[in-house]
Steps between C-alpha positions, in 0.01 A plus 500: 500500500791352694876483479746213519853581614783254434693436821757257361674397180623703208183714501534591870339838571300504175137608547217391272149644512204279401155633412343180363245291689699189405879477463677171435851431627729239346784430262281533189566832320119541462461538880435846642811440713739276307798391710823332395490246783571128444271411793190644330241338279383680186195629687589456865260725693248777455412814694130577473290792620132458581240653732670332799850639434818384332599133511795285398421153363730228374406358163632144540546262795877488440531882490672619819339823620548660842383807687725613785678163490183285522409278204155590366264378234278808511520793741415868537784748457554783748727803484860401577457126436804321359409276207728206421471366146776253415824672598352849464384710796264794448349747745132573441402865535129584505357804323434692822863464604615613155281812520627588847860463379437720196306756704790529743740578220272763353462656843877523540535670160228750586674586828825571314323712238319698769825559687673614180214742423517650850877547474466671160234736634716590802799569273285720277373697800855540627615623158215752491579627851871533421417678173272750677749566776759603239265776381440635852 
């Protein structure tokens, strides 16, 4: 699993999660990532996962594909890499990075819930103490 984050264009900020071992990118609507980009071929590039990791490969000699600004024919993808496909720029986010990001959010929510529970318990104890002191 990995995520692609648009860093330019009308989809800027959009995040897409991919779970397939092979995802094509191009202007063809049948592609896993179909882009409205005049610079793209129907099937422009592919992201593939194998036992060695996740790789980006161009599908035709005339297909312009770059990683971190360097033209590539075939290259491994690493967390944070910027993929250039035609006029579109995407940030690659590896699964481990996605899990850390999600875990951090869950941790923050749990801290807030714990704090709220402690405050409620303290207020209940205070109410009980005040109630008992009225009877004394």
